[in-house]
N, C-alpha and C positions, 0 to 999 in steps of 0.2 A: 403458426401461421403468420403471413406476412399481411399487412394491410397498408393502404396509401390514401392519400386525400389531396384535395384540388388545391386548397390554400395551406400552405406549409405552417406548421408549428413553430419552425424556426424562426419566422419573421415576429414572433410574440416574445423571444428570449430576450431579457435585459442585457445589453452588451456590457454595462456597468457590473453585472455580477457575472457574467461569463464572457469574458473580453477575447477568448480564443474560439468563437464560432467561426470564423474563419482564420486559419493558422498558417503563418509562413508564407512559403511559397507554392503551398498546396493548392492545385486548381479546384478542388471541390472543397466545400464547407465539411466540418469535422462531424456534425451531426446527418445522420442518413435522414431522407424525406419520409422512409417509411417506418413501420415499428414490427414488432414482433408480439403475438399474444399468445399466452398459455394459460392453462387452468390453474385455479389456486394451489392446487396438489403440487404441482411442479416449484412453485415458489415455497411451499412450506417444506418439500424436502431439501431444497438448496440451503435453507435458512437452518434446519434441523441438522443437516450433514455438517455445516459450518459450526454449529455450536458442539457438536460430539468432537470434531476434529480439534477444534480448538481447545477443549479441555486436554485431550490427548497431548496436543503439542505443548502446552504448559507444562505439563508433567515431565516431558521429555528435555524442556530447558532447564527444569532443576537437576536432572542428571548431567546435561552439559556443564552446569556451573559448578557441579562438585567434581568434575571430572579432572585430571590432572591438566597442568597447563601446557604439557607436551602434546596431547590431544588436541586441545582447543588450537593450538597452533597448526596443527595438522588440518584443520578445517579453514585454514587460512585467514581466521580472524585477525585483523591487525595486531600485533604484539603489543602496541601501546595502548589497544582497547583492552586488553586482558583485565588490567587492575579495576575495571570501572563496570564490570559486569554482573557484580554480586551485590551492588548497594539496594538496600530496601527501598521501596516507593510506596507511596500514597496509596495506591489502589491493589498493591500485592501481585500485581500481574506484569509480565514483561512486555507487553504491548496495551497501548489504552484505545487507540483507534486503527483499526487493520482492515485488510481486504483480502478475502481469499479469491483465487481465479480456480475457475473448473471448465473441463470440457465435457462433453457428453460422447458417449460412444457410439458404435452402431445398433446398441441395444437401449439406447436413449437413458445410459446409467450414467450418472455423475461421477467423474474422476477429478480429484484435486492436483494441479499442476505446480502451484506455488501459492504462497502467503506473502502479500505485501504489508509487512510489520512495523516498517521504520517510517517510510514516508509515502504512506497511499495518496494516489491521485484519483479523478475521476468523482470526486465528491459532489462536485455541483451538478454535474451530469445526472447522478443518482437521486440526490435528494431535492433539487430544484427543478431541472428541466424535465425529469420523468412526468413529474404533475403537469406541466404545461401539456405535454405531448399528451397524456392520457386526456385532459378536459378537451382538448382539440380534437382527438379523435373520438371522443364521446365513450371512452372504456374506463372500466376501474384501474386504480393505480395501486399496482402492489407495493409501493412506497408511501402509500397515503399515511400520514401523520407521523412519517419518519423523519421530517426535517425539525417538527415541534420535539421529537425524542432527541434528536441531535442537540438542540438547543438547550434542553432540560440536562443532558449529559453535560454540556460545557459548562452550565451554570454551576450545578453540584461539582464538579471538578476545580472549578475557580474557588469556590466556597470551601473545599477541601484543601487545596495547595497554596492558594493566595487569596484569601478573604480581604475585602477592603477593610482600611484601617479609619476609623471614626475619631476625628480630633474632638475631644471630650470638651475643650474650652469653646470652641463655635459650633460644633455639631457638623462640621464640614467632612468629607473622605478627604484622607490623607493618602494622595497617590505619590508618594515618594518611592515607591517600590512596586512599580505597575506591572501587571501581565502583557508581555511583550509578544507580539505575533511578527515572525521573522522569515525573510528569504531574500534571495538575491532578485531584487525587483524589476531587475531588466527581461526576467525569464516570465514571459507573460501568464503561462499557465500555473507556475507556482505563485504567481502573484496573486491571481484571480483566486485560487484555492484558499490561500492563506487570507484574504481579506475575507473572504465569504465565511470561514470560520471565525475568524476575527469579529464581524458583524454580528453572528449569532449570539456569541458570547456577550457582547455589549447589550443584548436585548434587555438583559436581566442585571446588568452591571453600571456602575457610574461610567460614563464614557472617558473620562480621565484616568480611569483605572485599567481600560484594555487599550492599547494602542499598537500600530504598526511601527517598525523600526527596521530598515533593511540591514542585511547581513553586512553590507558594506560599512556600515555607519556603528557597528557595535564594537566595543573594545573590551578587554579584559583586564582588570587590574587587582589589587589584593582584595577587594570588597565585592568581587564577581564581574557582573556584566556591567559594563559603563556605557550609558545611554549619552547622547551628544550634548543634552543640557544638563549634564553632571550627575543624574539620579542613577539609580542601579535599579536593575530588573528584579522582581520578585519570583517571576516565574518566566518560561519561554517556550513558546510553541513554534519550533524550528522545522521549516521543510528544506532541509538540506541533508543529504544521506550521512550517516554516521561514519561511514566507512572511508567517506571523503572528507569528513569535517575532521576527523582525528589527525589527518595529515597537513592540514592547513598551518602556514607559518607566517608570521608577521614580517613586516618590511624589513626588520633586524634580523631575520633568519630564525629566530626563536620559535618554539613548537606551540603555536596559539591554540591549536586543536587540545593539546594535552595540558594547557594552562586552562582552558574552559572546561575540560572535564575535572580537573583538580578542584576547581572552585565549585563545581557542582557537587562533587564528593564532600566536599567540606560544609556543604549545607547553605552555601550563599545565595542560591536560587533554585527553583525545581525546574525540571524539564520535561516536556511533553511532546515526542514520546519518549521514554527513557532510554538510556545507553543500550539496555539489554534487549530491547527490540530488534537489534542488528543479528540477533543469534536465529531468530526464525526467518530473518530476511535472506539470510545466507542460504543459497541454493542446496548445499550439501546437507542442510538440516533434514530435508526430506529422506537423503540416504540414511542418516543417522536413524531416523524413526524406523524405516524399513529395516534397517540391522537389528534393531531392538527387537523388532516385532519377529524377525526371523529366529532371533535366539531363543524365543518362547519362555524368556524368564522375567519378563518385567509387566505385560499387558494382561490383564485378567480377560475371559473369553467374550465379553461384551466389547471390550475395546480392541481385541482381536479381529472380530467381525466388522467393526466400523472400518478398521484399517483395510481388510480384506475388500469390502465393498466399495470404498471410495479412494483408496490410494492406490497408486501405480508402483510396479516395483522400480527401485531407483537404487543407484549404486554410486559409492566413492569411486575415483579414477583408480585407485589401486586395486579395486574389487573388479575391474573390466573383465578379468578372466572368468568371473562368474557367469558372465553373458554369454551363451553359445547359440542363441537363435532370436529371430524378430528381429523389429526395428527399434532403435532407441535414438532419443533427442540427446545430443550432446550439449550441456549447457553450461557457459563460465559461469561459476558460483557466485560472483558478483555482478553477472550482466544485468541489464535491463533494457527494456522495450525491443526485446528480441535481437539484440547486437550478439554477432559471434556464435550464433546457434546453428547448429548442423544437425543432420539425422544419419546414422551410420547404420550398416547391417551387423546385426550381433553375431553372426558367425563368422564373417571375414573381418570385421572392424573396419570395415572400408566406409567411405563417405558416400552416401547415396544421394544427398542435398544439402546445399548452403543458403541459408536465409540470407538474403540481402536486403539492406534497410536503407532509405535514402538519408542523407547526411550523417553518417554514423560518428563523425567527429563531434556532434552536438549533442550525443546522449551523454549525460554525466553518469560516469560508473568508475569504479575502482578497477584498474588494469590488472589483470592476474591471468596465470598460466594454469590455473587449476580448474577442472571440470568435473561435474557429476553427470550421470548418466539415468534416464529416466525412460520406461518403456513409451514408446509413441503411439497414440491412440488415433486411428483413423475414425475421424468424426462425420457426421452427415453434413452435406452441404446445405447452405440456406441461400435465400436470395433477398436483396435489399436493393432499395431504390436510392440512388446518389444522384449528384447534380451531373455526375457522368452517366446517368441512366441506370437501367437494371443490372446488376452484378451478382454473379454466382460465388459464394465463397464459404469461410468458417467463421465460427464463432467461439468467443469464450463467455461464460457467464460468471458473475462475481457477487459476492455477499459481503457487505461490510459488517464488522463488528465494533461496537460499542462496549468497551471493555470484553467481558464474557459473552454478550448478547447478541445475537445476530440482528441486523438491522436492514438497511436498504439494499436492493440487488439492482444490476447494472450490466450491461451487454457490450461488448465490443465486436466488430464484423471486418474480415479482411478477405482478399482474394488469395493471399497467401496462408498455406497451410501452418506455417510459424507466424503468430500474429506479432506485430511490431509497431514501429510510429507511424505506419501507413494506416492505422485501422480506423473505422468509422464508429462513433457511439450510434446504437440504436435502442431507440426507448423499449421499454417491457411493459406491456399491458397486460391486464387480467381479463380472461373470457368469461 
């Protein structure tokens, strides 16, 4: 159900926390003026589905890591990345902070369409703004308490991978190897998200032990990540896609991305998310899960039931001949924000819809000619109130994961059947 109000909750959002309420040249503000309400069971299922699928995905990551390098390369994992995808990490999970995206079909059943396991955004919207909207509308917040859970998660993570060092002589904290939060600070959404997470970690940490350093200012030397003041980072949260990072070069032409990961592999610093998060981020990972499911040789009956219930038939490009009917979304396996997505007819393989986004050149993603194919779901239409008025369109519903535990939920809305950069954030409330 959609609800609206006379005075907008948007006016209550602290722009220092969420600086991208008004974004770029878009005529409308990013948050919708209305909200969606669902009962608690809707959110319980969304979270339980995420928990179950995450466990399955983690097991498939292990299969991928044990596969021959030739197979890994077929999934278009950058060759330079392959040596860094089997390094043990502190949480023993391939991704530490991730976000599942779902659609609901005509029967109101959840279907997972992807997992953002490497550099998930929309964190501020789910953990901070959703509470403002709930208070303003006078409804329960399905994310109540999740910001504190995220704060605790970040504190425990820091204690595990980069605890503060105390100087026994004077009792002060020795911040010679701080926990660094980093992104390209001229990209406002990434900067806002990175700073928000940093601020939450600082709640329970010495301020000098957690700080922001732009990717523009980081260097790599023999001791790891060199900071502008001559110190080295003990750990880094990086909001920069791993498939892009691995290809970064220095001004002298040397492989900066490879040097970065080599120092990580040598234990010079810890990284959040770890490099292997890129395995799930690869869109063809869903085709791998589906292929293993069809083989009938790996999943137990409960896991197979979860896959049948919440996943969609998904295929590698070389298995396109297995599709003989229905409509399928053609996705570039390194695509982001709906870029270069189309819908094909399964029988004829002809394109019947091409998704166009504004400013496609501004979407940061790895160029690739490889695609995967996922069954297209006709979803129910929703209505939202925006600065442009009442719009009819489509939604995705998301669930964040803190490690292997489901956390905050989030929703995007768009008039387009394939949701991309033009989408609005719509608060989720509990009826």
